[in-house]
Structures are given as C-alpha cells and as structure tokens.
VMD Tcl script that builds the backbone (N, CA, C; Angstrom):
set m [mol new atoms 165]
animate dup $m
set s [atomselect $m all]
$s set {name element resname resid chain x y z} {
  {N N UNK 1 A 97.113 264.213 161.553}
  {CA C UNK 1 A 97.901 263.139 160.950}
  {C C UNK 1 A 99.327 263.150 161.503}
  {N N UNK 2 A 99.876 264.320 161.629}
  {CA C UNK 2 A 101.237 264.455 162.131}
  {C C UNK 2 A 101.328 263.972 163.584}
  {N N UNK 3 A 100.306 264.255 164.354}
  {CA C UNK 3 A 100.280 263.828 165.759}
  {C C UNK 3 A 100.234 262.309 165.867}
  {N N UNK 4 A 99.460 261.669 165.019}
  {CA C UNK 4 A 99.360 260.210 165.021}
  {C C UNK 4 A 100.702 259.586 164.679}
  {N N UNK 5 A 101.385 260.121 163.696}
  {CA C UNK 5 A 102.695 259.597 163.312}
  {C C UNK 5 A 103.713 259.782 164.438}
  {N N UNK 6 A 103.678 260.910 165.111}
  {CA C UNK 6 A 104.595 261.128 166.233}
  {C C UNK 6 A 104.339 260.125 167.355}
  {N N UNK 7 A 103.060 259.850 167.626}
  {CA C UNK 7 A 102.736 258.865 168.673}
  {C C UNK 7 A 103.219 257.473 168.284}
  {N N UNK 8 A 103.065 257.102 167.019}
  {CA C UNK 8 A 103.522 255.780 166.569}
  {C C UNK 8 A 105.043 255.650 166.677}
  {N N UNK 9 A 105.756 256.695 166.352}
  {CA C UNK 9 A 107.219 256.655 166.412}
  {C C UNK 9 A 107.693 256.586 167.860}
  {N N UNK 10 A 107.019 257.286 168.750}
  {CA C UNK 10 A 107.435 257.333 170.155}
  {C C UNK 10 A 106.909 256.172 170.990}
  {N N UNK 11 A 106.018 255.359 170.454}
  {CA C UNK 11 A 105.439 254.247 171.204}
  {C C UNK 11 A 106.443 253.105 171.273}
  {N N UNK 12 A 106.827 252.714 172.486}
  {CA C UNK 12 A 107.817 251.654 172.671}
  {C C UNK 12 A 107.193 250.358 173.180}
  {N N UNK 13 A 105.902 250.309 173.353}
  {CA C UNK 13 A 105.253 249.094 173.847}
  {C C UNK 13 A 105.416 247.943 172.870}
  {N N UNK 14 A 105.318 248.215 171.601}
  {CA C UNK 14 A 105.489 247.174 170.593}
  {C C UNK 14 A 106.902 246.614 170.592}
  {N N UNK 15 A 107.869 247.486 170.833}
  {CA C UNK 15 A 109.267 247.058 170.885}
  {C C UNK 15 A 109.501 246.122 172.058}
  {N N UNK 16 A 108.913 246.426 173.202}
  {CA C UNK 16 A 109.044 245.552 174.356}
  {C C UNK 16 A 108.447 244.184 174.075}
  {N N UNK 17 A 107.326 244.169 173.391}
  {CA C UNK 17 A 106.681 242.902 173.055}
  {C C UNK 17 A 107.573 242.058 172.160}
  {N N UNK 18 A 108.208 242.690 171.198}
  {CA C UNK 18 A 109.118 241.962 170.300}
  {C C UNK 18 A 110.309 241.418 171.077}
  {N N UNK 19 A 110.846 242.211 171.990}
  {CA C UNK 19 A 111.976 241.744 172.793}
  {C C UNK 19 A 111.585 240.536 173.641}
  {N N UNK 20 A 110.422 240.594 174.265}
  {CA C UNK 20 A 109.958 239.459 175.073}
  {C C UNK 20 A 109.726 238.221 174.203}
  {N N UNK 21 A 109.223 238.413 173.009}
  {CA C UNK 21 A 108.994 237.280 172.107}
  {C C UNK 21 A 110.322 236.641 171.701}
  {N N UNK 22 A 111.330 237.453 171.456}
  {CA C UNK 22 A 112.649 236.919 171.096}
  {C C UNK 22 A 113.249 236.149 172.267}
  {N N UNK 23 A 113.155 236.700 173.461}
  {CA C UNK 23 A 113.678 236.017 174.652}
  {C C UNK 23 A 112.950 234.695 174.870}
  {N N UNK 24 A 111.635 234.717 174.749}
  {CA C UNK 24 A 110.856 233.484 174.924}
  {C C UNK 24 A 111.245 232.456 173.867}
  {N N UNK 25 A 111.452 232.886 172.644}
  {CA C UNK 25 A 111.871 231.971 171.585}
  {C C UNK 25 A 113.209 231.329 171.869}
  {N N UNK 26 A 114.151 232.120 172.376}
  {CA C UNK 26 A 115.471 231.568 172.718}
  {C C UNK 26 A 115.377 230.566 173.858}
  {N N UNK 27 A 114.531 230.851 174.829}
  {CA C UNK 27 A 114.344 229.911 175.928}
  {C C UNK 27 A 113.745 228.608 175.426}
  {N N UNK 28 A 112.753 228.696 174.557}
  {CA C UNK 28 A 112.112 227.498 174.009}
  {C C UNK 28 A 113.119 226.668 173.213}
  {N N UNK 29 A 113.943 227.316 172.409}
  {CA C UNK 29 A 114.952 226.582 171.637}
  {C C UNK 29 A 115.934 225.881 172.573}
  {N N UNK 30 A 116.340 226.553 173.648}
  {CA C UNK 30 A 117.248 225.930 174.619}
  {C C UNK 30 A 116.624 224.737 175.312}
  {N N UNK 31 A 115.361 224.859 175.677}
  {CA C UNK 31 A 114.677 223.748 176.341}
  {C C UNK 31 A 114.542 222.563 175.388}
  {N N UNK 32 A 114.181 222.815 174.144}
  {CA C UNK 32 A 114.038 221.729 173.164}
  {C C UNK 32 A 115.380 221.029 172.948}
  {N N UNK 33 A 116.454 221.808 172.841}
  {CA C UNK 33 A 117.780 221.206 172.649}
  {C C UNK 33 A 118.174 220.355 173.854}
  {N N UNK 34 A 117.873 220.832 175.047}
  {CA C UNK 34 A 118.202 220.074 176.260}
  {C C UNK 34 A 117.409 218.780 176.328}
  {N N UNK 35 A 116.121 218.842 176.034}
  {CA C UNK 35 A 115.283 217.643 176.072}
  {C C UNK 35 A 115.737 216.631 175.020}
  {N N UNK 36 A 116.089 217.108 173.839}
  {CA C UNK 36 A 116.570 216.198 172.794}
  {C C UNK 36 A 117.873 215.528 173.215}
  {N N UNK 37 A 118.754 216.288 173.852}
  {CA C UNK 37 A 120.029 215.737 174.311}
  {C C UNK 37 A 119.816 214.683 175.394}
  {N N UNK 38 A 118.949 214.968 176.335}
  {CA C UNK 38 A 118.652 214.005 177.403}
  {C C UNK 38 A 117.997 212.755 176.819}
  {N N UNK 39 A 117.110 212.933 175.849}
  {CA C UNK 39 A 116.452 211.792 175.213}
  {C C UNK 39 A 117.445 210.876 174.524}
  {N N UNK 40 A 118.422 211.462 173.846}
  {CA C UNK 40 A 119.453 210.666 173.180}
  {C C UNK 40 A 120.276 209.898 174.209}
  {N N UNK 41 A 120.629 210.561 175.301}
  {CA C UNK 41 A 121.416 209.918 176.356}
  {C C UNK 41 A 120.648 208.753 176.981}
  {N N UNK 42 A 119.364 208.967 177.257}
  {CA C UNK 42 A 118.539 207.900 177.855}
  {C C UNK 42 A 118.416 206.730 176.886}
  {N N UNK 43 A 118.216 207.015 175.617}
  {CA C UNK 43 A 118.104 205.959 174.611}
  {C C UNK 43 A 119.389 205.138 174.545}
  {N N UNK 44 A 120.523 205.790 174.618}
  {CA C UNK 44 A 121.811 205.087 174.610}
  {C C UNK 44 A 121.949 204.191 175.841}
  {N N UNK 45 A 121.568 204.707 176.992}
  {CA C UNK 45 A 121.676 203.920 178.231}
  {C C UNK 45 A 120.758 202.692 178.197}
  {N N UNK 46 A 119.549 202.852 177.671}
  {CA C UNK 46 A 118.654 201.700 177.556}
  {C C UNK 46 A 119.208 200.673 176.571}
  {N N UNK 47 A 119.827 201.133 175.509}
  {CA C UNK 47 A 120.464 200.216 174.562}
  {C C UNK 47 A 121.587 199.433 175.203}
  {N N UNK 48 A 122.403 200.126 176.004}
  {CA C UNK 48 A 123.486 199.456 176.706}
  {C C UNK 48 A 122.933 198.443 177.715}
  {N N UNK 49 A 121.881 198.791 178.396}
  {CA C UNK 49 A 121.259 197.884 179.360}
  {C C UNK 49 A 120.684 196.659 178.655}
  {N N UNK 50 A 120.040 196.869 177.531}
  {CA C UNK 50 A 119.483 195.738 176.776}
  {C C UNK 50 A 120.588 194.797 176.305}
  {N N UNK 51 A 121.679 195.368 175.838}
  {CA C UNK 51 A 122.815 194.559 175.410}
  {C C UNK 51 A 123.404 193.771 176.576}
  {N N UNK 52 A 123.529 194.420 177.716}
  {CA C UNK 52 A 124.094 193.742 178.887}
  {C C UNK 52 A 123.168 192.619 179.367}
  {N N UNK 53 A 121.874 192.818 179.326}
  {CA C UNK 53 A 120.933 191.799 179.771}
  {C C UNK 53 A 120.832 190.638 178.777}
  {N N UNK 54 A 121.057 190.913 177.506}
  {CA C UNK 54 A 120.962 189.867 176.486}
  {C C UNK 54 A 122.138 188.904 176.556}
  {N N UNK 55 A 123.277 189.365 177.001}
  {CA C UNK 55 A 124.453 188.484 177.007}
  {C C UNK 55 A 124.660 187.777 178.309}
}
mol reanalyze $m
mol bondsrecalc $m
mol representation Tube
mol addrep $m
C-alpha cells in the first residue's frame, strides 16, 4: 500500500496532462475572442456598405 501511494505522489504524467489542457483551453478562448471580434467588424462593414448603397 505504501509503495502504491509513493508511486501516485511521484507520478507527474497527470500533471502534464492538466497543464496541456489549460494551455489548450487558453488557446481556444483566444481563438473564439478573435473570431467574435472579426465577425463584429465584418458585420459593421456590411452595414456601412448597405447604407452607402441605399443612399
């Protein structure tokens, strides 16, 4: 039992997995924010174009 507990405490593979998951999550949040920002900008430009064509 003591040996199993020592192996669990010394095992760092799970920690690496958590770190990679956090990094991947931050990347996904950044990509979503960028896409949302670009979408808003494109929507504004199309609105301006529609207004210019209507007048």
